[in-house]
N, C-alpha and C positions, 0 to 999 in steps of 0.2 A: 274682216272682223277684226277687233282690237281687244286684247286682253290687259286687265287692269288690276294691278297687285300691290300690296305693301307689306313691311313689317315682317320679312322674313326670318330675321334673327338666327342666322346659322353662322356656324364656324366652319364648315366643311363643304357645303353646296347649297342648291338651288330649292330642295326640299320638296320638289314639285311632285304630287301624286294625283291620281283619279282625274276628275273632271278639270282641275286645274293645269295639269301636265298636258292634256289634250288641247285645252284653250290656247296656251302658250305654242305648242308645236302648229296649230292651225292659224294662228294670228298672223295679219299682215304687219302687225306693231304690237310691242308690249310696252305699256306705262307701268313705272314702279316708282313708288310715292316714297321710296327710301326705308332704311334700317335693313340693309342687307347684312349688315355686321362686320362681315372680313372680306377682303379680295377673293379669297375662295369663293363665296357665295356670289359674289359680283360678277367673277369669270365664268362662274357655271351658267349664269344668266345670259352672258353674252355668246356662250356656246348653244343654249337652247333656243334662244330667240333669234329670229331673222333680223329684227330691227328693234333695239331698246332703247326706249326714252325714259332715262331715269334722274332723280335727284338722291342726295344723301340725306340720311336722318341722323336723329340726335345719338343714336346706339352705334353709328358707324366708325369704325376705326379711322385714324388719320390716314391712313393710305387710299381709303374709300373716300373719304372727304376730299383728296387732293384731285382724285378723277372726276368726281362728280360735281355739279352745280347744287346749290342748295335750292335753287327754283329755275323753272325752264318752261318754256311755252312751246306748244306746237300745234298745228291745224291738221285736222283729221276730218276728212269728208266734209269740208265747209264749216266745220265747229272748231272755235278756238279753244284749246285746252290748256289752263295753266296748272302747272304741276309743283308742289310743295310737299314736305313733309306734315309739317304744323307751322302754326302762325299764332303768335299770342292774342288772346280776344275771342278763342273759340270760333263758334260761326260768324260772327260779326267781323272779326279779323280775316278770316277766309274769305268772305264775300268783297271786303275791302281790297284784298291781294286780287281777286278776280276782277274786281272793277278797274285798279290800276293797269291791268294787263290787257284789258278788253276781251276777258274769256267769256266765253258762254259756260263753261264747265270749268270747275276747279277740282283736282284729285288730290286728296291728301290721306295720310295714314295716322300714325302714332298711337290713335287711341284702340285700336285691334277690333273695333267694334264697327261692323258694316252699316253704313246709313246713307241716305240721299234726303237732302235738303233743298227745297227749292227756296231762293231768294229774291228780291226785286230785281237783281241785275244779272244773276248767274245760278245755275245748278251746283250744289257740293255734294261730291260722291267722296266717301270713304270706302273702300272695297274690303275693309277687315283685314285680317292676316290669314293668309292660305297654311301657314305653318305653325304659327305659335297664337292662337286664338284666346288664350287668357281668359277662358269662360264664356266666350262668345263661340257661335260656329265658325267653323273654318270656312273662310270664304274668299271670294275674288270676283270681279264684275268683268262684263263682256259688252262690248259697245259694237253695235252693228249699222252701217249706214243705211239710211232710207230716206226718203223725198224730203231732201231738205235738212236734215239733222241726223242725229244718231239715236236708235232705240237701244237703251240699255237694260241690263239684269243683273242683279246681285245673285250669285249662285252657290250652294254649298260645295263641298268636297266630291260629294256624289253628282254634281250637276243640277241639282233642283233649285227650281227659282225660290229665292228669298224674297225678292221686290223687283218690280218693273218700274221703268221711267222713260222717259225722253227727252232729248235736248234738242232744240231748234237751233240751226245754225243761222248767221246774220246773212241777209240777202243784200 
């Protein structure tokens, strides 16, 4: 299982609580789409997650930006995942970013609003914010390998499913 988070916006730590804390503890890898804010938050994630794949966001300090790329691509259970905090052009810009990277799934943050959007070339996932939801439900996503792809869910702080989706891998 893979945990997907974004927009921690912390000055002191990872701000993991409830179901998201459990998801990170149980995950084979954690994807974070940026805006840790400080090195203390980033270091806390490194301590909490066995494997962390992360990018920096627009609210991250210079020290965090020096440690993390603006974008990265990882393969999870046969699914190519492109990770960024945001792209100009909204969903179209994110879809173009995914296409450039040959991605099946693009994970982004920035809006603090959990969402899944299917495009012609890839699925766009914003897990929302687990720590500073700004009027949205506190949320994160989990991805579970299944026959040739990933089954995904966006979950709230209590672990209740807000939305389900599936991403096919490339064969």
